[in-house]
C-alpha positions as CSV (number, residue, x, y, z in Angstrom):
1,X,122.4,46.8,187.7
2,X,121.9,44.2,185.0
3,X,118.4,42.9,184.7
4,X,119.7,39.8,182.9
5,X,122.0,38.8,185.7
6,X,121.1,35.2,186.5
7,X,121.7,35.5,190.2
8,X,119.6,38.6,190.4
9,X,116.8,36.8,188.6
10,X,117.1,33.8,190.9
11,X,116.8,35.9,194.0
12,X,114.0,38.2,192.7
13,X,111.7,35.3,191.7
14,X,112.5,32.9,194.5
15,X,109.2,34.0,196.1
16,X,106.2,35.9,194.7
17,X,105.6,38.8,197.1
18,X,107.6,41.5,195.2
19,X,106.3,40.4,191.9
20,X,102.7,40.5,193.1
21,X,103.2,43.9,194.6
22,X,104.3,45.2,191.2
23,X,101.5,43.4,189.4
24,X,98.7,45.0,191.5
25,X,99.7,48.4,190.2
26,X,99.0,47.4,186.6
27,X,96.1,45.3,187.4
28,X,94.2,47.8,189.6
29,X,95.7,51.3,188.9
30,X,96.1,51.4,185.1
31,X,93.9,53.7,183.1
32,X,93.9,53.1,179.3
33,X,95.2,50.2,177.2
34,X,96.8,47.3,179.0
35,X,99.7,45.5,177.3
36,X,98.7,42.2,178.8
37,X,95.4,42.4,177.0
38,X,97.2,43.3,173.8
39,X,99.3,40.2,174.2
40,X,96.3,38.0,174.9
41,X,94.5,39.3,171.7
42,X,97.7,38.6,169.7
43,X,97.5,35.0,170.8
44,X,93.8,34.7,170.3
45,X,94.1,35.9,166.7
46,X,95.9,32.7,165.6
47,X,93.5,30.4,167.3
48,X,96.4,28.2,168.5
49,X,96.0,24.5,169.5
50,X,99.2,24.5,171.5
51,X,100.8,27.4,173.3
52,X,104.1,27.7,175.2
53,X,104.6,30.5,177.8
54,X,108.1,31.1,179.0
55,X,108.7,33.0,182.2
56,X,105.2,32.2,183.3
57,X,105.5,33.5,186.8
58,X,102.5,32.5,189.0
59,X,100.6,31.4,185.9
60,X,97.9,34.1,185.5
61,X,98.4,34.5,181.8
62,X,98.6,30.8,181.1
63,X,95.5,30.2,183.1
64,X,93.7,32.9,181.1
65,X,94.7,31.2,177.9
66,X,93.3,27.9,179.2
67,X,90.1,29.4,180.4
68,X,89.3,31.7,177.6
69,X,90.8,30.1,174.5
70,X,90.7,26.4,175.5
71,X,94.2,25.9,174.0
72,X,96.6,23.4,175.2
73,X,99.1,25.4,177.3
74,X,102.6,24.5,178.6
75,X,104.3,26.9,180.9
76,X,107.9,27.2,181.9
77,X,109.9,29.2,184.5
78,X,113.4,29.1,186.0
79,X,111.9,29.6,189.5
80,X,110.7,26.5,191.4
81,X,108.3,28.7,193.3
82,X,106.7,30.2,190.2
83,X,106.2,26.7,188.7
84,X,104.6,25.6,192.0
85,X,102.2,28.6,191.9
86,X,101.3,28.0,188.2
87,X,100.5,24.4,188.9
88,X,98.2,25.4,191.7
89,X,96.2,27.3,189.1
90,X,95.8,24.2,187.0
91,X,98.6,25.0,184.5
92,X,100.9,22.4,183.1
93,X,104.1,24.1,184.2
94,X,107.6,22.9,184.3
95,X,111.0,24.1,185.5
96,X,113.3,25.2,182.6
97,X,115.3,27.9,180.9
98,X,114.3,29.6,177.6
99,X,118.0,29.4,176.5
100,X,117.6,25.6,176.4
101,X,114.0,24.6,175.9
102,X,113.2,21.0,176.7
103,X,111.0,20.6,173.6
104,X,111.4,19.4,170.1
105,X,111.3,21.5,166.9
106,X,107.9,22.9,165.7
107,X,105.9,21.7,168.7
108,X,103.9,24.9,169.3
109,X,101.6,27.1,167.3
110,X,102.3,30.1,169.5
111,X,104.8,31.1,172.2
112,X,104.5,33.9,174.8
113,X,107.3,35.7,176.6
114,X,105.7,38.5,178.7
115,X,108.0,40.8,180.6
116,X,110.8,38.3,180.8
117,X,113.2,38.6,177.8
118,X,115.1,41.4,179.5
119,X,116.0,38.8,182.1
120,X,117.6,36.4,179.7
121,X,121.5,36.4,179.8
122,X,121.9,35.3,176.2
123,X,118.9,37.0,174.5
124,X,119.7,35.9,170.9
125,X,120.0,32.3,172.1
126,X,116.6,32.5,174.0
127,X,114.8,34.0,171.0
128,X,116.4,31.4,168.7
129,X,115.1,28.6,171.0
130,X,111.6,30.1,170.9
131,X,111.7,30.2,167.1
132,X,113.0,26.6,167.0
133,X,110.0,25.2,168.9
134,X,107.4,27.1,166.8
135,X,106.0,25.5,163.7
136,X,106.5,27.2,160.4
137,X,104.3,30.3,160.4
138,X,104.1,30.2,164.2
139,X,103.8,33.3,166.3
140,X,105.8,34.7,169.2
141,X,104.2,37.3,171.5
142,X,106.5,39.2,173.7
143,X,105.4,42.1,176.0
144,X,107.8,44.6,177.6
145,X,108.1,48.2,178.8
146,X,109.4,51.3,177.1
147,X,112.5,53.2,178.3
148,X,110.3,56.0,179.5
149,X,107.9,53.9,181.4
150,X,106.8,55.7,184.6
151,X,109.3,58.4,183.9
152,X,107.4,60.9,186.1
153,X,107.7,58.6,189.1
154,X,111.5,58.2,188.7
155,X,112.0,61.9,188.2
156,X,110.0,62.5,191.4
157,X,112.5,60.2,193.1
158,X,115.6,61.9,191.6
159,X,116.4,59.0,189.3
160,X,116.7,60.4,185.8
161,X,118.1,57.2,184.2
162,X,115.9,55.4,181.6
163,X,115.3,51.7,181.7
164,X,117.7,50.8,178.9
165,X,117.4,47.0,179.4
166,X,118.3,44.6,176.6
167,X,114.7,44.0,175.5
168,X,112.4,47.0,175.6
169,X,110.0,48.9,173.4
170,X,112.8,50.8,171.7
171,X,115.3,48.0,171.0
172,X,113.2,44.7,171.0
173,X,112.5,44.6,167.2
174,X,116.2,44.1,166.4
175,X,116.9,40.7,168.1
176,X,113.4,39.4,167.1
177,X,114.1,40.3,163.4
178,X,117.2,38.1,163.4
179,X,115.0,35.0,164.0
180,X,111.5,35.9,162.6
181,X,110.3,36.9,159.2
182,X,107.9,39.6,160.4
183,X,107.9,41.7,163.5
184,X,105.2,44.1,164.6
185,X,105.0,46.3,167.7
186,X,101.7,47.1,169.3
187,X,101.8,49.9,171.9
188,X,99.7,50.3,175.1
189,X,100.1,53.8,176.3
190,X,98.1,54.7,179.4
191,X,98.4,56.2,182.9
192,X,99.0,54.6,186.2
193,X,97.0,56.4,188.9
194,X,98.5,55.6,192.3
195,X,95.7,56.4,194.8
196,X,98.1,57.8,197.5
197,X,101.7,58.0,198.7
198,X,101.5,54.6,200.4
199,X,100.6,53.0,197.1
200,X,103.6,54.6,195.5
201,X,105.9,53.6,198.3
202,X,104.7,49.9,198.1
203,X,105.3,49.8,194.4
204,X,108.7,51.4,194.5
205,X,109.8,49.1,197.4
206,X,108.9,46.1,195.2
207,X,110.9,47.3,192.1
208,X,114.2,45.9,191.1
209,X,115.4,49.2,189.9
210,X,114.5,51.5,192.8
211,X,113.7,49.7,196.0
212,X,116.3,51.7,197.8
213,X,114.3,54.9,197.0
214,X,111.1,53.8,198.6
215,X,111.6,55.9,201.8
216,X,112.5,59.0,199.9
217,X,109.1,59.7,198.3
218,X,108.0,63.2,199.1
219,X,104.7,63.9,200.8
220,X,101.8,64.7,198.5
221,X,98.0,64.8,198.6
222,X,95.6,62.8,196.5
223,X,96.5,60.5,193.6
224,X,99.8,60.5,191.7
225,X,99.8,59.9,187.9
226,X,102.6,58.6,185.8
227,X,102.6,57.5,182.2
228,X,102.6,53.8,181.4
229,X,104.6,52.9,178.3
230,X,104.4,49.2,177.4
231,X,104.3,47.2,174.1
232,X,103.5,43.7,172.8
233,X,105.8,42.5,170.0
234,X,104.2,40.1,167.6
235,X,106.8,38.1,165.6
236,X,105.9,35.6,162.8
237,X,108.1,32.7,161.8
238,X,108.6,32.1,158.1
239,X,106.2,29.6,156.7
């Protein structure tokens, strides 16, 4: 399975149900640092006037930027449904592809790519486009997971493979460094506390990697804990 297969991405994000089922885990069940909060603080630090978010999904992060920072935010997604949902949240959202951004050079102070660069078929081209639309000294914030994210859960299900996608905690600095002068990784290591077996089943059923394993979860009592491994990369363009 290739997470950057364009047809897989089209199908996966044609509607929001599975994405929201995954999101609720890290919104409601996480204990400890949250990578989305790290990403938000990385944007806040530069007090941007104009921000671009690519792969905006339903628009939660873009709306937060609008509400809490008062920045001008433009959001973009390849999914018509995600653009529709983001617009319903009051976000200026448009349909588009990070590999060919419909913006001029140096239009933005900051760009955000949260949990989406591993879906980009030509990763180098997508990152180059993000660098192009940032002003000199501009910042890209890109959140992703680590290879060992929720390892205990996948081991429970008999899936020992790691999530070696093209942009994760372990390998993300390389492609960013080809376009940006400085790259920093900020880690958010916590624990996901699933309250019961049904919560685990719903999450697994909504994953791209392991939906076929949802009915093979063994019985257990009480909460189930798995380590969350996520990071926010902060990349600075040369001045």
